[in-house]
C-alpha positions in Angstrom: -78.8 -42.8 58.8 -77.5 -39.5 57.4 -79.1 -38.0 54.3 -76.1 -37.6 51.9 -76.9 -35.3 49.0 -74.9 -34.8 45.9 -73.4 -31.3 45.2 -75.5 -29.2 43.0 -74.0 -28.3 39.6 -71.9 -25.1 39.7 -71.2 -25.5 43.4 -74.3 -23.7 44.4 -75.8 -23.7 47.8 -78.8 -25.8 48.7 -82.0 -24.1 47.6 -80.9 -23.3 44.1 -78.9 -20.0 44.7 -75.5 -19.9 43.0 -72.5 -19.2 45.2 -70.9 -15.7 45.0 -67.4 -15.6 43.5 -64.6 -14.9 45.9 -63.0 -11.4 46.0 -59.8 -12.7 44.3 -61.8 -14.1 41.4 -63.6 -10.7 41.0 -60.3 -8.9 41.0 -58.9 -11.2 38.3 -62.0 -10.7 36.2 -61.7 -6.9 36.5 -58.0 -7.0 35.5 -58.8 -9.1 32.4 -61.7 -6.9 31.4 -59.7 -3.7 32.0 -56.7 -5.0 30.1 -58.9 -6.0 27.2 -60.6 -2.5 27.1 -57.2 -0.8 27.2 -55.9 -2.9 24.4 -59.0 -2.1 22.3 -58.5 1.7 22.9 -54.9 1.4 21.9 -55.8 -0.4 18.7 -58.4 2.3 17.9 -55.8 5.0 18.5 -53.2 3.3 16.3 -55.8 2.7 13.5 -56.9 6.3 13.6 -53.4 7.8 13.6 -51.6 5.6 11.1 -54.1 3.9 8.9 -57.1 6.1 8.3 -56.0 9.8 8.0 -52.3 9.1 8.5 -51.8 12.3 10.4 -49.3 10.6 12.7 -47.0 9.5 9.9 -43.7 11.2 9.6 -43.8 13.2 6.3 -40.7 14.9 5.0 -40.8 18.7 4.9 -40.9 20.1 1.4 -37.6 21.5 0.2 -37.4 25.3 0.1 -35.4 26.8 -2.7 -34.1 30.3 -2.2 -33.4 32.1 -5.4 -31.2 35.2 -5.2 -32.3 38.3 -6.9 -30.5 39.0 -10.2 -28.0 41.9 -10.0 -29.1 45.2 -11.2 -27.1 48.2 -12.5 -26.2 51.1 -10.2 -26.0 53.6 -13.2 -28.6 54.7 -15.8 -28.2 53.5 -19.4 -26.9 56.2 -21.8 -25.1 56.6 -25.1 -27.8 55.8 -27.6 -28.1 58.0 -30.6 -31.2 60.1 -31.1 -32.1 58.2 -34.3 -32.2 54.5 -33.8 -32.8 51.6 -36.1 -35.0 48.6 -35.2 -31.9 46.5 -34.7 -30.2 48.9 -32.4 -33.4 49.3 -30.4 -33.4 45.5 -29.9 -30.1 45.7 -28.0 -30.8 45.8 -24.3 -30.3 48.8 -22.0 -29.1 46.7 -19.2 -27.6 43.2 -18.8 -27.1 41.9 -15.2 -25.3 44.6 -13.3 -24.1 46.4 -16.4 -25.8 49.3 -18.2 -25.3 50.5 -21.7 -22.9 53.4 -21.7 -22.0 53.9 -25.4 -23.3 52.9 -28.8 -21.5 53.7 -32.1 -21.7 52.3 -35.6 -19.3 49.5 -36.3 -17.9 50.2 -39.8 -15.5 47.3 -39.8 -18.2 44.7 -39.6 -20.1 46.5 -42.4 -17.1 47.1 -44.7 -15.1 43.9 -44.0 -17.6 41.3 -42.8 -20.6 42.3 -45.1 -23.1 43.2 -42.4 -26.0 45.4 -43.5 -25.9 47.0 -40.1 -23.5 46.7 -37.1 -22.9 48.5 -33.8 -20.2 48.6 -31.1 -21.8 48.7 -27.7 -20.2 49.3 -24.3 -21.8 48.0 -21.1 -20.4 49.1 -17.7 -21.2 48.7 -14.0 -20.0 52.2 -13.0 -18.7 55.4 -14.5 -15.0 56.2 -14.8 -11.9 54.2 -15.4 -12.4 51.8 -12.6 -15.6 50.3 -14.1 -16.0 46.7 -15.2 -16.9 46.7 -18.8 -18.1 44.3 -21.6 -17.6 45.4 -25.2 -20.2 44.0 -27.6 -20.2 44.0 -31.4 -23.7 43.3 -32.8 -24.4 42.9 -36.5 -27.2 42.0 -38.9 -26.8 40.1 -42.1 -29.1 39.8 -45.1 -29.8 36.1 -44.6 -28.8 33.0 -42.6 -26.1 31.9 -45.0 -24.3 35.3 -44.8 -24.6 35.4 -41.1 -23.3 31.8 -40.8 -20.3 32.6 -42.9 -19.5 35.8 -40.9 -19.9 33.8 -37.7 -17.5 31.2 -38.9 -14.8 33.7 -39.8 -15.2 35.4 -36.4 -14.9 32.1 -34.5 -11.8 31.1 -36.5 -10.1 34.4 -35.8 -11.0 34.2 -32.0 -8.8 31.1 -31.4 -9.2 27.7 -29.8 -12.7 27.3 -28.2 -13.0 26.4 -24.6 -16.7 25.8 -24.8 -19.3 25.7 -27.6 -22.9 24.7 -28.1 -26.3 25.6 -29.7 -28.4 28.7 -29.3 -32.0 27.7 -28.7 -35.2 29.8 -28.6 -38.2 28.0 -27.2 -36.5 24.7 -27.6 -35.7 25.4 -31.3 -32.1 25.7 -32.4 -31.5 29.0 -34.1 -27.7 29.3 -34.0 -24.6 28.4 -32.1 -22.1 29.9 -29.7 -18.4 29.6 -29.0 -16.3 30.7 -25.9 -12.6 31.5 -26.6 -9.9 33.1 -24.5 -9.5 36.9 -24.8 -6.3 38.7 -25.8 -5.9 40.2 -22.4 -5.3 38.0 -19.3 -8.4 37.2 -17.4 -10.7 37.9 -20.3 -12.9 35.8 -22.6 -14.8 36.2 -25.8 -18.3 34.7 -26.5 -19.4 34.8 -30.1 -22.9 33.6 -31.0 -25.3 33.6 -33.9 -29.1 33.9 -33.7 -30.5 33.5 -37.2 -29.3 36.6 -39.2 -27.7 38.3 -36.2 -24.2 37.8 -35.0 -23.0 39.1 -31.6 -19.5 39.0 -30.0 -19.0 40.0 -26.3 -15.5 40.5 -24.8 -15.0 41.0 -21.0 -13.9 39.5 -17.7 -13.8 35.7 -18.0 -15.9 35.2 -14.8 -18.6 37.6 -16.1 -18.9 37.4 -19.9 -20.4 33.9 -20.0 -23.2 35.0 -17.7 -23.5 38.2 -19.7 -24.1 36.1 -22.9 -26.7 34.0 -21.1 -28.6 37.1 -20.0 -28.3 38.9 -23.3 -31.8 38.8 -24.9 -30.7 38.7 -28.6 
């Protein structure tokens, strides 16, 4: 009678030694292990690049602002008298591309408008008749009320405003300004008050507004 034996658990051979997996099983196991390792590496790379330092994130480049250099005069300032008052010295030598070319007392503003001191100043970008010029009248009054009254009369005489606003120094309102058309075609007038000083500039319409903005008084 034959001796039938039951298979050992795990399909092992008699004697207790486990059977060796087939080559196909080994290949499948290697594929599974390799795939798992590759996936783990990919997860580490993604975590490093996007989560921890974030160096792989797409960050917008900072905007670069290019500021043009302000225009400068091609001629030297001139025309100041030898003896100058503090008010005249406060008037600039240059404004944008224009340089002071003449300074003379303004008797009309003193005699007719009540200024205690006034000057007519000419700023030009070149010498000779072909130069672009801006004529400035600058006066000083005894107090704010007198300056405000004189400013109002000048604005009324200048005509219908095309623009107006406040004059501010360090965010504090110290006066107002008005832009009006000039008497000559293509010109404009800017009249402004800064405390007790009143200034009126007349010149090319495409220049005089920038001239006013750059004027330090």
